[in-house]
TORKOL-4160 file (C-alpha; in steps of 0.2 Angstrom, whole numbers, padded with zeros to 4 digits, m for minus):
312
<pt num="1" X="0001" Y="0002" Z="0000"/>
<pt num="2" X="0008" Y="0016" Z="m0005"/>
<pt num="3" X="0000" Y="0026" Z="0006"/>
<pt num="4" X="0009" Y="0014" Z="0021"/>
<pt num="5" X="0027" Y="0018" Z="0015"/>
<pt num="6" X="0039" Y="0020" Z="0031"/>
<pt num="7" X="0024" Y="0015" Z="0042"/>
<pt num="8" X="0020" Y="m0003" Z="0040"/>
<pt num="9" X="0033" Y="m0018" Z="0039"/>
<pt num="10" X="0025" Y="m0032" Z="0039"/>
<pt num="11" X="0008" Y="m0040" Z="0045"/>
<pt num="12" X="0015" Y="m0046" Z="0062"/>
<pt num="13" X="0004" Y="m0046" Z="0076"/>
<pt num="14" X="0011" Y="m0033" Z="0089"/>
<pt num="15" X="0019" Y="m0041" Z="0106"/>
<pt num="16" X="0003" Y="m0038" Z="0119"/>
<pt num="17" X="0005" Y="m0030" Z="0135"/>
<pt num="18" X="0007" Y="m0045" Z="0147"/>
<pt num="19" X="0019" Y="m0053" Z="0135"/>
<pt num="20" X="0031" Y="m0040" Z="0137"/>
<pt num="21" X="0046" Y="m0040" Z="0148"/>
<pt num="22" X="0061" Y="m0029" Z="0152"/>
<pt num="23" X="0075" Y="m0032" Z="0160"/>
<pt num="24" X="0075" Y="m0036" Z="0179"/>
<pt num="25" X="0056" Y="m0035" Z="0179"/>
<pt num="26" X="0056" Y="m0016" Z="0175"/>
<pt num="27" X="0038" Y="m0009" Z="0169"/>
<pt num="28" X="0044" Y="0003" Z="0153"/>
<pt num="29" X="0056" Y="0005" Z="0142"/>
<pt num="30" X="0063" Y="0023" Z="0141"/>
<pt num="31" X="0073" Y="0029" Z="0126"/>
<pt num="32" X="0081" Y="0045" Z="0125"/>
<pt num="33" X="0088" Y="0051" Z="0109"/>
<pt num="34" X="0097" Y="0068" Z="0105"/>
<pt num="35" X="0095" Y="0074" Z="0087"/>
<pt num="36" X="0110" Y="0082" Z="0079"/>
<pt num="37" X="0104" Y="0085" Z="0062"/>
<pt num="38" X="0100" Y="0101" Z="0057"/>
<pt num="39" X="0098" Y="0097" Z="0038"/>
<pt num="40" X="0081" Y="0107" Z="0035"/>
<pt num="41" X="0077" Y="0100" Z="0016"/>
<pt num="42" X="0078" Y="0081" Z="0010"/>
<pt num="43" X="0092" Y="0084" Z="0002"/>
<pt num="44" X="0103" Y="0084" Z="0019"/>
<pt num="45" X="0114" Y="0097" Z="0028"/>
<pt num="46" X="0119" Y="0116" Z="0018"/>
<pt num="47" X="0131" Y="0127" Z="0023"/>
<pt num="48" X="0117" Y="0139" Z="0029"/>
<pt num="49" X="0109" Y="0123" Z="0038"/>
<pt num="50" X="0126" Y="0120" Z="0045"/>
<pt num="51" X="0129" Y="0139" Z="0049"/>
<pt num="52" X="0113" Y="0144" Z="0056"/>
<pt num="53" X="0115" Y="0153" Z="0076"/>
<pt num="54" X="0104" Y="0141" Z="0083"/>
<pt num="55" X="0114" Y="0126" Z="0076"/>
<pt num="56" X="0128" Y="0137" Z="0082"/>
<pt num="57" X="0121" Y="0138" Z="0099"/>
<pt num="58" X="0116" Y="0120" Z="0099"/>
<pt num="59" X="0133" Y="0113" Z="0098"/>
<pt num="60" X="0137" Y="0123" Z="0110"/>
<pt num="61" X="0128" Y="0129" Z="0125"/>
<pt num="62" X="0113" Y="0120" Z="0122"/>
<pt num="63" X="0125" Y="0103" Z="0121"/>
<pt num="64" X="0134" Y="0107" Z="0135"/>
<pt num="65" X="0115" Y="0109" Z="0146"/>
<pt num="66" X="0111" Y="0092" Z="0141"/>
<pt num="67" X="0127" Y="0084" Z="0144"/>
<pt num="68" X="0128" Y="0089" Z="0162"/>
<pt num="69" X="0112" Y="0087" Z="0165"/>
<pt num="70" X="0112" Y="0070" Z="0159"/>
<pt num="71" X="0128" Y="0069" Z="0169"/>
<pt num="72" X="0121" Y="0073" Z="0185"/>
<pt num="73" X="0104" Y="0063" Z="0183"/>
<pt num="74" X="0115" Y="0048" Z="0176"/>
<pt num="75" X="0104" Y="0045" Z="0161"/>
<pt num="76" X="0114" Y="0039" Z="0146"/>
<pt num="77" X="0106" Y="0043" Z="0127"/>
<pt num="78" X="0106" Y="0040" Z="0109"/>
<pt num="79" X="0114" Y="0054" Z="0099"/>
<pt num="80" X="0109" Y="0054" Z="0081"/>
<pt num="81" X="0123" Y="0061" Z="0069"/>
<pt num="82" X="0127" Y="0065" Z="0054"/>
<pt num="83" X="0143" Y="0057" Z="0048"/>
<pt num="84" X="0147" Y="0077" Z="0042"/>
<pt num="85" X="0141" Y="0085" Z="0061"/>
<pt num="86" X="0154" Y="0070" Z="0068"/>
<pt num="87" X="0168" Y="0079" Z="0054"/>
<pt num="88" X="0163" Y="0095" Z="0060"/>
<pt num="89" X="0162" Y="0095" Z="0079"/>
<pt num="90" X="0174" Y="0081" Z="0082"/>
<pt num="91" X="0178" Y="0086" Z="0099"/>
<pt num="92" X="0159" Y="0088" Z="0102"/>
<pt num="93" X="0157" Y="0069" Z="0098"/>
<pt num="94" X="0173" Y="0063" Z="0107"/>
<pt num="95" X="0165" Y="0070" Z="0123"/>
<pt num="96" X="0148" Y="0063" Z="0122"/>
<pt num="97" X="0155" Y="0046" Z="0117"/>
<pt num="98" X="0168" Y="0050" Z="0134"/>
<pt num="99" X="0153" Y="0053" Z="0144"/>
<pt num="100" X="0147" Y="0035" Z="0140"/>
<pt num="101" X="0132" Y="0039" Z="0130"/>
<pt num="102" X="0128" Y="0031" Z="0113"/>
<pt num="103" X="0134" Y="0038" Z="0096"/>
<pt num="104" X="0121" Y="0033" Z="0082"/>
<pt num="105" X="0122" Y="0036" Z="0063"/>
<pt num="106" X="0110" Y="0047" Z="0053"/>
<pt num="107" X="0115" Y="0046" Z="0036"/>
<pt num="108" X="0130" Y="0055" Z="0028"/>
<pt num="109" X="0124" Y="0072" Z="0026"/>
<pt num="110" X="0108" Y="0069" Z="0035"/>
<pt num="111" X="0098" Y="0065" Z="0020"/>
<pt num="112" X="0083" Y="0057" Z="0012"/>
<pt num="113" X="0088" Y="0041" Z="0003"/>
<pt num="114" X="0074" Y="0042" Z="m0007"/>
<pt num="115" X="0081" Y="0050" Z="m0025"/>
<pt num="116" X="0097" Y="0038" Z="m0022"/>
<pt num="117" X="0103" Y="0022" Z="m0030"/>
<pt num="118" X="0107" Y="0007" Z="m0019"/>
<pt num="119" X="0125" Y="0011" Z="m0024"/>
<pt num="120" X="0125" Y="0027" Z="m0018"/>
<pt num="121" X="0116" Y="0023" Z="m0003"/>
<pt num="122" X="0126" Y="0008" Z="0002"/>
<pt num="123" X="0142" Y="0020" Z="m0002"/>
<pt num="124" X="0136" Y="0032" Z="0009"/>
<pt num="125" X="0130" Y="0022" Z="0023"/>
<pt num="126" X="0147" Y="0013" Z="0024"/>
<pt num="127" X="0156" Y="0031" Z="0023"/>
<pt num="128" X="0146" Y="0036" Z="0037"/>
<pt num="129" X="0149" Y="0022" Z="0049"/>
<pt num="130" X="0168" Y="0022" Z="0044"/>
<pt num="131" X="0168" Y="0042" Z="0050"/>
<pt num="132" X="0158" Y="0041" Z="0066"/>
<pt num="133" X="0170" Y="0026" Z="0071"/>
<pt num="134" X="0184" Y="0035" Z="0066"/>
<pt num="135" X="0180" Y="0049" Z="0078"/>
<pt num="136" X="0168" Y="0039" Z="0090"/>
<pt num="137" X="0180" Y="0024" Z="0095"/>
<pt num="138" X="0168" Y="0014" Z="0088"/>
<pt num="139" X="0157" Y="0008" Z="0075"/>
<pt num="140" X="0137" Y="0013" Z="0076"/>
<pt num="141" X="0124" Y="0000" Z="0080"/>
<pt num="142" X="0109" Y="0010" Z="0077"/>
<pt num="143" X="0104" Y="0022" Z="0059"/>
<pt num="144" X="0092" Y="0033" Z="0061"/>
<pt num="145" X="0080" Y="0043" Z="0047"/>
<pt num="146" X="0071" Y="0056" Z="0059"/>
<pt num="147" X="0057" Y="0067" Z="0052"/>
<pt num="148" X="0062" Y="0083" Z="0049"/>
<pt num="149" X="0049" Y="0099" Z="0045"/>
<pt num="150" X="0049" Y="0097" Z="0025"/>
<pt num="151" X="0044" Y="0078" Z="0027"/>
<pt num="152" X="0026" Y="0082" Z="0027"/>
<pt num="153" X="0019" Y="0063" Z="0033"/>
<pt num="154" X="0031" Y="0061" Z="0047"/>
<pt num="155" X="0036" Y="0047" Z="0040"/>
<pt num="156" X="0056" Y="0048" Z="0042"/>
<pt num="157" X="0069" Y="0047" Z="0028"/>
<pt num="158" X="0066" Y="0027" Z="0028"/>
<pt num="159" X="0062" Y="0015" Z="0014"/>
<pt num="160" X="0063" Y="m0004" Z="0010"/>
<pt num="161" X="0083" Y="m0002" Z="0003"/>
<pt num="162" X="0088" Y="0006" Z="0016"/>
<pt num="163" X="0084" Y="m0006" Z="0030"/>
<pt num="164" X="0091" Y="m0020" Z="0019"/>
<pt num="165" X="0106" Y="m0010" Z="0016"/>
<pt num="166" X="0107" Y="m0009" Z="0035"/>
<pt num="167" X="0107" Y="m0026" Z="0039"/>
<pt num="168" X="0120" Y="m0029" Z="0024"/>
<pt num="169" X="0131" Y="m0017" Z="0034"/>
<pt num="170" X="0129" Y="m0026" Z="0052"/>
<pt num="171" X="0117" Y="m0012" Z="0061"/>
<pt num="172" X="0108" Y="m0019" Z="0076"/>
<pt num="173" X="0092" Y="m0009" Z="0072"/>
<pt num="174" X="0084" Y="0005" Z="0064"/>
<pt num="175" X="0081" Y="0020" Z="0077"/>
<pt num="176" X="0063" Y="0026" Z="0071"/>
<pt num="177" X="0048" Y="0015" Z="0066"/>
<pt num="178" X="0032" Y="0022" Z="0065"/>
<pt num="179" X="0023" Y="0004" Z="0065"/>
<pt num="180" X="0022" Y="0001" Z="0082"/>
<pt num="181" X="0025" Y="0008" Z="0101"/>
<pt num="182" X="0035" Y="m0005" Z="0105"/>
<pt num="183" X="0052" Y="m0013" Z="0097"/>
<pt num="184" X="0047" Y="m0023" Z="0082"/>
<pt num="185" X="0056" Y="m0030" Z="0064"/>
<pt num="186" X="0056" Y="m0020" Z="0049"/>
<pt num="187" X="0055" Y="m0035" Z="0040"/>
<pt num="188" X="0063" Y="m0034" Z="0020"/>
<pt num="189" X="0059" Y="m0054" Z="0015"/>
<pt num="190" X="0046" Y="m0063" Z="0024"/>
<pt num="191" X="0054" Y="m0082" Z="0019"/>
<pt num="192" X="0069" Y="m0079" Z="0027"/>
<pt num="193" X="0064" Y="m0069" Z="0036"/>
<pt num="194" X="0078" Y="m0055" Z="0033"/>
<pt num="195" X="0070" Y="m0042" Z="0045"/>
<pt num="196" X="0081" Y="m0029" Z="0057"/>
<pt num="197" X="0073" Y="m0025" Z="0073"/>
<pt num="198" X="0066" Y="m0007" Z="0075"/>
<pt num="199" X="0064" Y="0005" Z="0088"/>
<pt num="200" X="0047" Y="0016" Z="0090"/>
<pt num="201" X="0047" Y="0035" Z="0087"/>
<pt num="202" X="0032" Y="0048" Z="0088"/>
<pt num="203" X="0033" Y="0064" Z="0080"/>
<pt num="204" X="0024" Y="0072" Z="0091"/>
<pt num="205" X="0035" Y="0067" Z="0106"/>
<pt num="206" X="0048" Y="0075" Z="0096"/>
<pt num="207" X="0054" Y="0095" Z="0099"/>
<pt num="208" X="0056" Y="0098" Z="0081"/>
<pt num="209" X="0040" Y="0098" Z="0077"/>
<pt num="210" X="0035" Y="0111" Z="0093"/>
<pt num="211" X="0048" Y="0121" Z="0097"/>
<pt num="212" X="0054" Y="0128" Z="0079"/>
<pt num="213" X="0042" Y="0122" Z="0068"/>
<pt num="214" X="0037" Y="0126" Z="0054"/>
<pt num="215" X="0050" Y="0140" Z="0052"/>
<pt num="216" X="0060" Y="0151" Z="0065"/>
<pt num="217" X="0052" Y="0167" Z="0071"/>
<pt num="218" X="0035" Y="0161" Z="0064"/>
<pt num="219" X="0029" Y="0161" Z="0081"/>
<pt num="220" X="0023" Y="0144" Z="0079"/>
<pt num="221" X="0033" Y="0139" Z="0095"/>
<pt num="222" X="0021" Y="0127" Z="0107"/>
<pt num="223" X="0031" Y="0121" Z="0119"/>
<pt num="224" X="0016" Y="0119" Z="0133"/>
<pt num="225" X="0008" Y="0109" Z="0118"/>
<pt num="226" X="0023" Y="0098" Z="0119"/>
<pt num="227" X="0025" Y="0095" Z="0138"/>
<pt num="228" X="0007" Y="0090" Z="0137"/>
<pt num="229" X="0011" Y="0077" Z="0124"/>
<pt num="230" X="0026" Y="0071" Z="0133"/>
<pt num="231" X="0015" Y="0068" Z="0150"/>
<pt num="232" X="m0002" Y="0061" Z="0143"/>
<pt num="233" X="0011" Y="0049" Z="0134"/>
<pt num="234" X="0022" Y="0042" Z="0148"/>
<pt num="235" X="0007" Y="0041" Z="0157"/>
<pt num="236" X="m0002" Y="0028" Z="0144"/>
<pt num="237" X="0014" Y="0019" Z="0139"/>
<pt num="238" X="0019" Y="0018" Z="0160"/>
<pt num="239" X="0001" Y="0012" Z="0163"/>
<pt num="240" X="0002" Y="m0001" Z="0149"/>
<pt num="241" X="0022" Y="m0008" Z="0152"/>
<pt num="242" X="0027" Y="m0004" Z="0136"/>
<pt num="243" X="0040" Y="0009" Z="0129"/>
<pt num="244" X="0041" Y="0028" Z="0129"/>
<pt num="245" X="0055" Y="0034" Z="0116"/>
<pt num="246" X="0059" Y="0056" Z="0115"/>
<pt num="247" X="0069" Y="0064" Z="0103"/>
<pt num="248" X="0076" Y="0082" Z="0108"/>
<pt num="249" X="0089" Y="0094" Z="0100"/>
<pt num="250" X="0099" Y="0104" Z="0112"/>
<pt num="251" X="0096" Y="0118" Z="0095"/>
<pt num="252" X="0079" Y="0118" Z="0102"/>
<pt num="253" X="0076" Y="0111" Z="0120"/>
<pt num="254" X="0094" Y="0118" Z="0124"/>
<pt num="255" X="0085" Y="0137" Z="0127"/>
<pt num="256" X="0081" Y="0144" Z="0143"/>
<pt num="257" X="0062" Y="0140" Z="0146"/>
<pt num="258" X="0061" Y="0127" Z="0136"/>
<pt num="259" X="0078" Y="0118" Z="0145"/>
<pt num="260" X="0069" Y="0122" Z="0160"/>
<pt num="261" X="0055" Y="0113" Z="0156"/>
<pt num="262" X="0066" Y="0096" Z="0148"/>
<pt num="263" X="0073" Y="0097" Z="0164"/>
<pt num="264" X="0058" Y="0098" Z="0175"/>
<pt num="265" X="0050" Y="0084" Z="0163"/>
<pt num="266" X="0066" Y="0071" Z="0165"/>
<pt num="267" X="0067" Y="0073" Z="0183"/>
<pt num="268" X="0048" Y="0069" Z="0187"/>
<pt num="269" X="0047" Y="0052" Z="0175"/>
<pt num="270" X="0064" Y="0046" Z="0180"/>
<pt num="271" X="0059" Y="0048" Z="0198"/>
<pt num="272" X="0044" Y="0032" Z="0194"/>
<pt num="273" X="0049" Y="0017" Z="0199"/>
<pt num="274" X="0053" Y="0003" Z="0187"/>
<pt num="275" X="0061" Y="0009" Z="0173"/>
<pt num="276" X="0072" Y="0002" Z="0161"/>
<pt num="277" X="0082" Y="0018" Z="0155"/>
<pt num="278" X="0092" Y="0011" Z="0140"/>
<pt num="279" X="0100" Y="0017" Z="0124"/>
<pt num="280" X="0094" Y="0012" Z="0106"/>
<pt num="281" X="0107" Y="m0001" Z="0107"/>
<pt num="282" X="0104" Y="m0008" Z="0123"/>
<pt num="283" X="0084" Y="m0011" Z="0121"/>
<pt num="284" X="0087" Y="m0017" Z="0102"/>
<pt num="285" X="0101" Y="m0030" Z="0111"/>
<pt num="286" X="0087" Y="m0034" Z="0124"/>
<pt num="287" X="0073" Y="m0035" Z="0109"/>
<pt num="288" X="0082" Y="m0048" Z="0101"/>
<pt num="289" X="0086" Y="m0059" Z="0113"/>
<pt num="290" X="0068" Y="m0059" Z="0121"/>
<pt num="291" X="0060" Y="m0060" Z="0104"/>
<pt num="292" X="0070" Y="m0065" Z="0092"/>
<pt num="293" X="0063" Y="m0064" Z="0073"/>
<pt num="294" X="0066" Y="m0081" Z="0069"/>
<pt num="295" X="0052" Y="m0087" Z="0082"/>
<pt num="296" X="0042" Y="m0073" Z="0085"/>
<pt num="297" X="0035" Y="m0069" Z="0068"/>
<pt num="298" X="0022" Y="m0075" Z="0061"/>
<pt num="299" X="0020" Y="m0069" Z="0042"/>
<pt num="300" X="0007" Y="m0074" Z="0032"/>
<pt num="301" X="0005" Y="m0068" Z="0013"/>
<pt num="302" X="m0003" Y="m0052" Z="0011"/>
<pt num="303" X="m0020" Y="m0051" Z="0008"/>
<pt num="304" X="m0017" Y="m0032" Z="m0002"/>
<pt num="305" X="m0021" Y="m0034" Z="m0023"/>
<pt num="306" X="m0020" Y="m0018" Z="m0034"/>
<pt num="307" X="m0034" Y="m0019" Z="m0045"/>
<pt num="308" X="m0035" Y="m0008" Z="m0059"/>
<pt num="309" X="m0046" Y="0006" Z="m0053"/>
<pt num="310" X="m0036" Y="0006" Z="m0039"/>
<pt num="311" X="m0029" Y="0022" Z="m0031"/>
<pt num="312" X="m0016" Y="0016" Z="m0026"/>
């Protein structure tokens, strides 16, 4: 179904609430993702993007505030980083990795692969992993294609070919999937099955869509709506015992009252008992060990059929 592109990847049934298992009897998996991609369009990062005052602030004062807060709270986050940003700010990336956070990949220049050939995307993915490994000291395990303001359906920069390439390149997980509120398997070949664990992502929990959207200075910044979403979704997921991912950027949530809002929220929710506070790679490792694709997936032939008069 074309309208489901980048949303659903198979017809598997979700893991039911009573079947969910987190380490040490934890009730909820909490995953904090920090987005370091300044790209404003699908072509990826431009000179204007990386030279923007807001991004400069984010990679300095905003990032300092994030790292200090995470250290004080004992939080470990996953930082989704384009290779270009890693090369432009190598000392910052090394500081993040040195503090024990995960460095994951987010494209060569934070680009949308939709217009790339598979060969070009493969080259870029390899180059991205090589750059991050050289700077951070470890090869990234996660691949992210987070949505941006010009992504009208907020699906993120992922496609079937991206997932297949990530599997071939040895990535352990895809970082943003919209098909479930738990980790699930993005299936590229049901016969295998050939699949890669995919972590949940919600754009309504991503500060990109509330704090500097659609354009800077537009007056449409809505921190109160973002906080309302965070609180409501955390309460719902905690009650059910599933997963809660939140995506933030130091260029957006590193400012004044927005940072105070973030700090208050993080301190409030992480005081709740029974949280599995983990990086993307830790959650993916637990999921693949507890719910292996070979035994978890129960795939059946798709019932979808195209017809002559179909709009698809």
